[in-house]
N, C-alpha and C positions, 0 to 999 in steps of 0.2 A: 538736457543741454548738450552741446558739442563737447567731445572729449579731446579735441585737438587744439586747445587754447594754449599755445606755447608749451612751456615746461610744467604747467600746472597739473596736479594730480587729477585723474579722471573723476568727475563729480559722482559717477555712478557708484563708486566704492564707499562714499560717505553721503547718503541721500539727505537732502533738506527739502522741506515742504515748499519753501518759497522759491526754489529753483525749478519748479515743475513747468518747464517751458522748452520749446524746441527751436532750433535755428542756430545760425552761426553768430557768435559774439563779435566776430570781426565785421560782419556785414551789418550788424544791428537789427537783423530781421528775426522775429520770433513770433510764436503764437502760444496762447495759453492752453494748458491741458488740465483737465480735472485731476485733483490730487485725492486719491482714494486709498484708504488703509490697505496695506498688504494682507492683513488678516482676513479681509473680505474676499480675497482672491482676485481683486482687480489689479490691472497693471498700473503701476505708478507712473508719474510723469518722466521719470529717469529711465535711461536704458539699463537693462539688467546687467549686473556685474558678472564677469566670467566666473568668479568665485562667490557664490551666494551664501556661504557659511558666515553667520554673524560672529565676528570676533571682537574682543574689546579693543584690540589694537587698531583694527582697520575700520570699524564702524564709527561714524560720527553721529551724535544724536541729532534728531530733527530739530529744526528751528522752533523757537518759541512763538514765532509769527506764522500762523497757519494760513493766513490769507494769501492768495496768489498774487504775485508781483506783476506789475505792468511794465517793468523795464528789464532788459537783459542784465544778467549778473556781471558779465565781464566788461561790457562797454560803458555802463554807468550813465547817469544823467549828465546834462550839460554842466550843471553846477559842480558835480563830482569831478568831471574831466578838467574843468577850470581849476579846481583845487589841486589836481595833480600837476598842472602847469605852474602852480605857484609853490611847489614843493610840499604841499599838504597832502602827503601820499595816503592812499587807501590800501588796505590789506590785499584786496583783489588785484591791485596793479603790479604786484611784485611776484617774481617766480618763487616756487617752493623747492625746486630741485637743488640739492646741496651745492653742486658745482657752480651753477649760475648764481645762487644766493651768496656765495663767497665774494663774488665781484659786485653784486648788487648792493652789498653792505657798504661799500665805499662809493659806488656810483648809482644811487637809486634813480636818478633822473634818466640816465642812459638805459637802464633796464626796466623802466616803466612801460608796461605792455598795453595799457588801455587808453592813455590820453591821446588827444588829437595831435597829429604831426602833419600840418598842412603845408610845410615849406620844404624846399629842396627835395622834391620828389618823395615826400613822406619821411625824410630823414630827421628834420628838426621840429621840435615843438615851438610854440610862440616864445616861451622862456629862453630857449637856446638861440633863437634868432635875435632876441633883444640883447642877449649876452654878446653875440658876435658884433652887432652894430655898436653897442656901448664900448666894447674893448677896442675896436678899430678906430672909432672916433676919438677916444681918449688918447690912444697911442699917436694918432696923427696930429692932434693938437699939441701934444708935448714935443713932438719932433719939429713941428713947424713954428710954433710960437716960442719955444725955448725960454720958459719963464725964469730959469735959474741962471743967474749971470756969473756967479763966482766959479761954478764948476760946469763947464759946457757939456761934458759927457754925462753928467747927472741928468740932463734932460732926456738923453737917449735911454738911460736906465729907468727913468720914471715912466717913459712910454712902454718899455718892456714890462715893467711891474704892473702897469695898468692893464695891459693886454692879457698877461698871464693870470692876474687876479680875476678879471672878468670871465675868462674861459674856465678857471677853476670853479668859480661860484656857480655859473650857469651851466656847466658841463656841456659846452658847445661841442667839444670832442671829449673822448675819454680823458680823465684827469691825468692818467699816466702819460698820454701823448702830450698834453700841455706841459708836463714836466720836462719835455725835451726842447721846448722853445728856447730856454736860455742857451742851450748848446749851439743853436743856430744863430740866434740874434746877438749874443754878446760879442763873438768875433766879428760879425758883419758890421756892427756899430762901433768897432774899434775900441771896445771897453777893455777887453783882455783877450788873450790868445785862446785858441781851442784846446791846447794842451792843458792850460790852467783850468778851464771849465770842465774838461773831461775828468780831471782828478776828483771833482766833486761827486761824480757818479759812481766812483768805485774807491772806497777807502776802508778803514777799519770798522767804521760804523755799519756799512753794508755787509761786511764779512761777519760781524757779530750777529746781525739780523739773520743771515743765512744759517749760521750754526744753531741759533736758538730755534729757528723755524723747522730745521730738520728733526730735531728732537721732538718738537711739538707734533709733527706729522707721525712720528713713530708712536707717540702716546695715543694719537687717534687710531692708528692701525690696530694696536693691541687693546683698545677700549679701556685703558686704565682710568681715565677720568670718569667714565660712566660707571665703572665698578665702584669707585670711591664715593660717587654721589649717591648711588643706590644703597651702598652699605651704610653711609652716614644717616640717610633718611630712615633706614630700618633701625639703626641704633637709637636715634632720638625718639623713635616711636611716632612715626608720621601718621597718626590717626586723628589728630586734631588740626583744625585749619591753621592755627598760628604756628604749631610745630613744623608742619610741612613747609610753610612759607619761610620760617627761620632756617630750616635745614637746606632748602633749595638756594636761598640767598647766600648762606654761609659757604656752601660748596662753590657756588659761582664766584663769590668774592675771593676766596682763597686760591682757586685754580687760576683765575685771571692774573694773579701776580706772577705766575711762572709759565703760563701758556698764553698764547695770543688770544685776545678777547673773542674774536670771530669764531675760533675753534671751540671755545668753551660754550658759547651760547648755542652754537649748532649742535653740540652734544647734549646739553641739558634740556633745552626746550622740547625736543621730541619726547623725552621721558615725562616731562610735566604734562604735555598735551595728552599723551596716552593715558595717564592716570586720571586726568580731569574728564576725558571723554567716557572712560569707564565709570567714573563716579556719577556723571550726569545721566548715563544710561540707567544706572541703578535707581537714582532718584526719580527718573521718568517712569520706570516700571512700577515703583512704589506708588506714584501718583495715580497711575492707571488703575491699579488694584484698589486703592482707596476710593476712587471715583466709582468703580464698579460695585463696590460694597455699599456705598452710601445710597445710590439710587440706580434703578434700572434704566439704562439709556443706551443709545446707539454707540457703536465704537467710535464714531466721529466725535460725539460729545465727550467721550472719555479721553480722546486725544487732546481736545481743547482744554479739558480739566487738568490733564497732566502738564500741558504747556504752562498753565497758570499756577502750577503748584509752587509753594514757597521754596521747596528744596531745589527745584530746577533753576529758579531764578538766582538762588544763592550760589549754586555751582557755576553758573555762567558769569556772575559778578566776580567770584573768586578766581576763575580762570584768567580773566583779564588782569587782575591784580598780581597773580603769580607770574605771568609773563613779564609784566613791567618790573616786578621785583628782581627777576633773573637778569634782565637787561641792565637795570640800575646798579645792581651789585657787581656785575661783571665790569662795568665802566669804572666803578669805584676801586675795584681790585687792580685793574690795569694802571691806575694812577700811582700805585705803590712802588713799581719797579721801572727801571730804564727800558726794559724790553717788553713791558706790559702794554704800551700804547705807542702809536706812531708819533704823536707830539713829543713824547719823551725821547724817542730816538732822534728826532730832529734837533732837540735841545742839546744832546750830548755831542753832536757834530759841530756846534758853533765854536769857532776858534777861541773866542774870549773866555769860554767856560770849560773848554775841553780838559784843561789841566786840573781843574778843581773837582769836577763831578766824577765820582766813581760809583760803582754799583752799590756798594755797602753804604756809602754816605747818602746817596739818594734814597735808599730804602729807609734809613734811619730818619731822614727828613720827611718823606712823603707818607710813611706808614700811619702816623697819627691822623693826618687829614683823610687818608683812605678809610681808616676805621670809623672816623666820625661821619663821613659821608655815607658809608654803608649803614650805620645805625640810624642816621636821619632818614635814609631811604626806607628802611624797615618800618620806622615809625609812621611815615607818610602812607605807605601801602597798607599797613595794618589799620590805620585810621579810616581810610577811604573804602577798603575792600574786604576786610576781615573782621572788623570790630562787631558788625551786626550779623555775622554768620552764626547761626545757632544749630541748625538741623542738618548740616552737611555730613554725610557719612562717607569716610574715606577707608577703603579696604586695603589692609596691609598685604593681603594675598596677591594683589596685583603687583605690588612692588617686589614681592618675593619671586614671582614668576618672571618678572623682568630681569631681576638679578641672576636667576638661574640661567636664563637664556643668554645673557651677556657673558657670564663666566664660562658657560659651555662652549660658546663660540671662540672666546679668546684664549682658553687654556690657562695655565698657571705660571709657567716659567717665563714666557715672553713678557707679560706685564711686569713681573718682578725685576727682570734684567733691565728693561727700558726705564723703569722707575729708579733703579740704582744709578744708571747713567745720567738721568735728569738731575738727581740729587747731587751727583759729583759735579755736574756742570754749574749748578747754582753755588755749590760750595767753592768751586774754583774762582768764580766771579767775586765771591765775598772775600776770599783770601788773596786776591790778586795784588792789591795795593800793599798790604802790610808784609806779605811773604814772597809771593811768586815773582813780582816785579823786581825784587832785590836780588834774586838768584841769577838772573840772566841780564847782564848789563855790559856796556862797552867800558873801555878804560876811562872814559869821561863820566861814567856813572849814569848814562842814559839807558833806560830799559830797552832790551831787544825784543821782548815778547809782550804784545799788548793783550788786553782782555779778550780780543777776538781769537787769539791763539788758544787761550785757555778754553773758550767755549767750543772751538772746532774739534778738539781732541775727542770728547764724547760723541760728537756728531759723526765723526769718521768711524769710531768704534762700532756704531750701529750696523755697518756694512760688513763686519767681521763675525757677528754673532749669529749662528744658525737658528732658524725659527723652529719651534716645537710644533706649531700649528700648520705651517706650510713647509713640508719636507723638501729639501733641496734649495731653499731660499733663505735669505737673511731676515732678521726681524724688521728691517726697513729695506724696501726694494726701490730701485730707481723708477719703476713704473709708478709707484705711489707718490714719489717726489715730483715726478713730471706732471701728474694729474692735480696735485694739491698746491705746490709751491707758487705763490703769487709773486712772480718776479717784477710785476708792475710797481709793487711797493718800493723796490730798490730804486726805480726811476723816480718815484715820487719823493723819496728822501733825498736823492741826488739833486733833483730840481730845487728843493728848498735850500740845499747847500750852495748850489750855483747862484741862486738869487742873492744869498748873503754875500757871496764873493763879488757879484756885480755891484752890490750896494757899496762895498768898501773900495773897490777899484775905481768906481766912477766918481766918488765923493758924495753920492746921494745919501750915504749914511750920516754925514755931517749936517746936511741940509735938514733931513727928517729929524735927526737927533736934536738939532738946535731948537726946532719948534716944540718938540715934546719936553725937552729939558727946560725951556723957558716957561712952559705951562705948569711944570711941576717943581719949579725952583724953590718956592716957598712952602711946599707941602712936606709933611712929615713922612717918615718911612712907612707908617701904617696907612696913611692916606694914599700914598703912591701904590701900595699893594692892593688896596681896595679898588682904586681906579683901574689898574691893570686887570684884576680879576673880573671886574664888571665889563670892561671892553672885550676881553677874551671870551667871556661867557656869552654875551650878546652876539658877538661875531660868530661863535660856534653854532648857536641856534640857527642863524640865518644861512651861514656859508659852509657848514659841516666842520668837524674837528680838523680834518686834513687840510682843507683850504685855509682855515684860520691860522693854523700853526705855521704853514709855509710862508704866510705873509706877515703875521704878527711878530714872530720871534726874531727875524732879521731886523725889523724896525726897532724893537726894544734893544737889540744888540747895538744898533746905531745910536739910539738915544743915550745909552749909558756911556758911550764914548764921548759924545759931545758934552754931556753934563759932567764928565770925569767922575762918575760914581761907580761903585762896584757893579759890574754887569749882572752878578747874581741877584742883586736887589730887584731887578725887573724881570730877568729871565726865569727865575724860579716860579713866581706867581703866574708868569705868562704861560708856562707849560702846564701848570695845574689848571689854569682857567680853561684850557682846551678840553679838559675832561669833565668840566662842570656843565654838561649839556644834557638836559633831561626833558626839555619842554616840547621838542618837535621830533617826529619819527625819523627825519633825515639827519639829525644832529650828530649821531654817533653810529658806527656799524652795529653795535648791540641793539639799538633802538630799531634799526631797519630790519634786522633778523627777527626780533620779537613781533614786529608788525606783520611780516610775511608769514611766520609760523602760526599766527593767530587765525589764519585761514582754516586751520584744522579744527577750530572751535565753531560752535553754532552761533556765537556772538563775537565776531572779530573785534580787534582793537580799533578805536577811532582816534582822530587827532585830539579830540577833547579829553580823552583819557590821558594822553601825554601832557597836555597843557595843564589840566587841573592837578595832576600829580607832580609834574615837574616844576611848576612855578614856585610853590613853597619850598621844594627841595633846593632849587637853584638859589633862592634868596638866602635861606639858612646856610647853605654851603658857602656862599660868598662871604658872609659875615664871619663864620667860624674859621674858614680856611685863611682869611686875611689875618686874623689874630695869630693863628698857628704859624703861618708862613713868615710873618714878620719876626716874631720873638724866637720861635724854634729854629728858623733859618739862621739867626745870628749864632745860636748855640752850635749848630752842625757845620755851617759854611762860613760864618762870620760875614753874612750877606749885607749887613748894614755898616760894615767897616769901610775905610777908604779903599780906593781903587787898588787892587792887589798887584804885586810884582808879577805873579804868574800870568795875569792877563795882559801885561805890558810886554809881550814878546811874541815871536812868530811873525809871519809875513802878512797877518791880517789886520794889524793895527798900526796907526801912525803915532806911536807912543814911545816916550823915553822916561826913564825913572831917574830923577835927579835928587841929589842930597840937599834938599831945601827943608829945614826943620820948621815946625809950626803947628798950628791947630787946623786939622782937617776934619770937618764934620764932627766937631766936639771930641776929637781924639788927638792927643799929642803924638806927632810922628817926627822921625829924623829924616825921612825921605818920602817923596810922593811922586805920583804920575803926572806927566805933563804932555799934552796933546799937541803935536806939530801943526802949525797953522798952514804950512805950505809943504806939500810932499816933495818939491824939488829943491828945497833949501832946509838947512838944519839950524837956522838962526833963531827963529821965534817959536815959542810954544805957549800953551794956555794951561794954567792951573785950575783946580776945581772951583775956586772962587772968582774966576774970570781974569786973574792977573796975568799979564803977558810978560814973559821973561825971555832973556837970551840964553840959549842952550849952553853955549860955550863958557858962560860965566859961572857955571856950577858943575861940580864933578858928577860923573855918571855913577849912580848907585848900584849898577849891575843890571843884568837882564836875565830873564828866565827863558833861555833859549835851548833848543835841542842840540844834539851833537853837530859840530861843524862838519862841512862837507869833506874837508881835507882830513885824512886819517892821521898824518904825521903831525905832532905838536909843533908849534912855532918855536924857533930857536931862542934860547934865553939870551938876554942882552949881555954884552961883554962886561967884564968886571970894571966897575967905576963909571959905566955909562948909565945915564938916566933912563929909566924905562919909558917906553912910549905911553902917552896918555891913552886912557880907555876911550876908544872912539864911540861917538854917538851913532847908534844903529838907525839908519834911515829905512823905513818900512813902507816905501811908496809902492 
């Protein structure tokens, strides 16, 4: 086959019998060539590799299907190409080069190399053209028809949301560019100013992401995660199939809590594939020897016998399960921390919950769900791929050689120092709220240093520590940062925040929230959690975790305002639901990487592997996480309590907190939140039970607001003069 197919590895280094054909995969022209055993001295169908030495790391076992194929490997059949256009990606359609795969993990449609692109001079697939037409038509209808009467600007925002949502789902353009649409359209539609929108693209959340990502890059550079993974596999004795699966999934789950999921999967899957290819080669050689001893036959018959050997089939089956296990465990691990997944980062930037969610509280809330999801994933993978494996022999010597190679390249001092800085970064985030935030405050008691400051200190320190391995350089170089840092994620997070800002500024949040609140008015807290998890999980399977989070979380934010219920009641399960995505290859970045890396195996992953394994995992995860999120969320966040004072402040909500005692959601309160009905007037507001009250008839119960702009305190009233009444803060 041709060795110039994009960034894919040259097939000559990993020969497969079914690839014995010549011709360009781009042109679709090929011709069959006879596949003859190399032992007979005949030239195989593949071009000869420049390095013909057979090594366990570079040689991929031959396919179990020895029959010559009548279709080119890269172009695929019409049905397969149609599947790629419908987001049912194939392993061969994705790049394997690490740099491209980092971006393909978030944009698999854009980086699909094999599907037909008949539109716009070969730029768009059918799916992308459909997304363009669908988004433009919806946006035009909203702007022309203007179905929302109460809030005129909400019609413009609805059109923008439809356009961005369609472009995100169908990847008409790279999703990072779609995230810039609100920056252009919100000011032009007179929803808000460009200065307000621009603040969404650069704030503490983005700084926290950069600081965490810099340390992650340093960990990759010194190969600390690989060393820990190999060491753990050696410690648990990875000689049995279930112990290897358990060790690989445990390492992936744990590392994904503190390192971004994409980096973890990119580091662990090559180790797993190298081990599986070596194991398959051993099983294949054993099958050939057994076939030669049993009967005298030709070498071709021995090859067929080896392909049909039980050991080879078990290794191929186990390899697919191991890749799925790594992907699922990494997704479950990222669920546990605010910095572990993009939906969690989008959640912490929402203004209604920003004051309540801290790194430590989220970890305490999400860790049980992350652990249960990881255990469920292990059970599903063991049942489908490991339970019937009996005669697979895994050699520990290969793991030991891998470990020696990694340790020899990385040295000793650099991984230790980077590991210490990473530990200090996590410790600082844990201690921020109870300790660090209280040390640096203004005279009004407002913290001066955010958690982004705490995370940035270890990141900066990386550029002051000399490297032992690279003399004259630091442990983290700017060249490595420039090549690895995905700044597009910053735009993506900012686009989600800008959409949320547009919802609140235009009044669309009240319209959308009213519909959702009306639908869930008579539902219990557990029922609402199940509904949110179900909607988010289904949406994530179809639209990817990133697209679903940037659309769903602002809508749930708006619904909680209209219903006057605690925003955490919907936001917490909404963020969790965007991580419950296991059924399709494009649902999460971890799934995309696992699919792409399976090209190194003789039996790559298929869509049915994800569906059959992910469906029971998704269903069980929704049920279990609904129960945990409802009851444990009340313990950690008081998520089922009435609308909190902390969410009734800032410039993002039209909310006042009035001293109106009574029963609110089965709880006796002295004061409660009240949502203003008109942003231009302070006369009327709505309580949680729908009662309309006049604001000035009740005293204000205070507000949870940051430091005022004026540094000097207001002068105290003269002796004997009545103090001014506490003004009602209008948050239009």
